[in-house]
Each structure stands twice: as C-alpha cells, then as structure tokens.
C-alpha positions in Angstrom: -18.6 113.3 173.0 -18.5 109.7 172.0 -16.1 107.2 173.3 -13.5 106.8 174.7 -13.3 110.4 173.5 -13.5 110.5 170.6 -16.3 112.6 168.0 -18.5 110.9 166.4 -18.3 110.9 162.6 -21.1 112.1 160.4 -21.6 110.7 157.6 -23.0 112.7 154.0 -26.6 111.5 153.6 -26.1 109.0 150.4 -26.9 110.0 147.0 -30.0 109.2 145.6 -30.8 106.7 143.0 -32.2 107.6 139.7 -35.5 106.8 141.3 -35.4 108.6 144.5 -34.7 111.8 142.9 -37.2 111.9 140.7 -40.2 111.0 143.3 -38.2 113.6 145.6 -38.5 116.6 143.0 -42.3 117.0 142.8 -43.6 119.2 145.9 -46.8 118.3 145.6 -48.2 116.1 148.9 -51.9 115.3 147.5 -49.2 114.7 144.2 -47.4 111.9 146.1 -49.7 110.3 148.1 -51.5 109.8 144.4 -48.3 108.2 143.7 -48.1 106.6 146.7 -51.8 104.6 146.0 -51.4 104.3 142.4 -47.9 102.0 143.2 -49.0 100.5 146.3 -52.5 99.4 144.6 -50.5 97.6 142.3 -47.5 96.2 144.4 -50.1 94.0 146.4 -52.3 93.3 143.7 -50.5 92.6 140.3 -52.6 90.9 138.7 -55.7 92.9 138.9 -55.8 94.7 135.5 -57.3 97.9 137.2 -55.1 98.0 138.8 -52.2 98.9 136.5 -53.4 101.4 134.2 -54.7 104.8 134.6 -56.0 107.3 132.5 -54.8 110.5 132.4 -57.9 112.4 130.7 -59.4 111.1 134.7 -59.8 114.4 135.9 -58.8 113.6 138.5 -55.9 111.9 137.7 -55.1 115.1 135.6 -55.2 117.7 138.5 -52.7 115.7 140.8 -49.9 114.4 138.2 -50.6 115.3 134.6 -51.5 119.2 135.9 -47.7 118.6 138.5 -43.9 119.1 137.3 -41.8 115.6 137.3 -44.9 113.8 137.7 -45.3 111.6 134.9 -41.7 111.5 135.3 -42.0 110.1 138.7 -44.0 106.8 137.2 -41.9 106.0 134.6 -39.0 105.8 137.2 -40.9 103.8 138.7 -41.3 101.8 136.3 -45.5 102.7 134.2 -44.8 103.5 130.8 -46.8 106.4 129.0 -48.8 104.8 126.3 -51.5 106.3 123.7 -54.3 104.4 122.6 -57.8 105.7 121.4 -56.5 109.3 121.5 -56.0 108.5 125.6 -52.5 108.9 127.5 -52.6 105.9 129.9 -49.7 105.4 132.3 -49.5 101.5 132.5 -47.3 98.8 133.9 -46.0 96.8 131.1 -46.9 93.5 130.6 -44.4 90.7 132.8 -43.1 93.8 135.0 -43.8 93.7 138.3 -43.6 96.7 140.9 -43.2 95.9 144.5 -42.4 97.3 148.1 -39.1 98.4 146.7 -40.8 100.8 145.2 -43.3 101.6 147.6 -40.9 102.1 150.1 -39.2 105.1 148.2 -42.7 107.1 147.4 -43.5 106.9 151.1 -40.0 107.8 152.3 -40.3 111.0 149.5 -44.2 111.7 151.1 -42.7 111.2 154.9 -40.2 113.5 153.7 -42.3 116.2 152.2 -44.8 116.3 154.6 -42.2 117.2 156.9 -41.2 119.8 155.0 -44.5 121.0 154.7 -45.5 120.7 158.9 -41.6 122.7 159.4 -42.8 125.7 156.2 -45.7 125.9 157.7 -44.3 126.1 161.3 -42.5 129.0 160.3 -44.7 130.9 158.4 -46.7 131.0 161.7 -43.6 132.3 163.5 -42.7 134.8 160.5 -46.8 135.7 161.1 -46.9 136.3 164.5 -43.0 138.6 164.8 -44.3 140.5 161.8 
C-alpha cells in the first residue's frame, strides 16, 4: 500500500521515438553492439574521419549490419546516410552533422534490453529442457 492507504499509480511506458523504435527492432545482440561501437566512436571523436565512414563491403560489417534486418534503417535513423562511391556503399555521417551522447544512450538502452531479453529467454529454454 502506498502513502495514506492509496495505491500508487503505474503509468504505461512511454511510446518509443522513431529512432528508439528503429534500434529496438534489431534482434541481434552482436549487431546492436556493433552499432553502439560505431555511434560511440563517432560521438567521442566527431572530427576523426575514420569514424565517420563505414564501408558496407567490409566482410565483418556486411555480416553484422548488412545481413541483419533493420540494421541499416537503424543507422540511418541515428543520423548516418547511405552513400555510394566507386561502386561501393558506405554509411557516412554527413558533413556538418554530429552524433552525440543522446544517440549513444538510445543504443545502450536497446542493447541492455536486448541482452536482458536474451538472458531471460535462455533461462526459460533451460527450464523447459529440464522439465521436458
């Protein structure tokens, strides 16, 4: 019971923003961690050009971002832009645009929630296997 005999009200969770929804739609923990690394590096060192451009033809990037549904859309929602140069596709932070810690926190929240969900799911699967 709450103060004075009143039950505390539980408000429904806030509706996620478009950016939050795009990042939360990714169901691969490895992909969300890669997005976190890319966004964090860009936010911490905004003028370093090597962090502002990601080549999608890179095999590791292709496996983690290119083949996971919603990953490129999430990067675009976070402020990156798709560009093509010399027959290759790149994700680039446009000139004059900077990513900040707000975007990093959005990805961190999605990563933490997904990690919790994966852990809960594996715990549930273990219980089912033991009972079954």
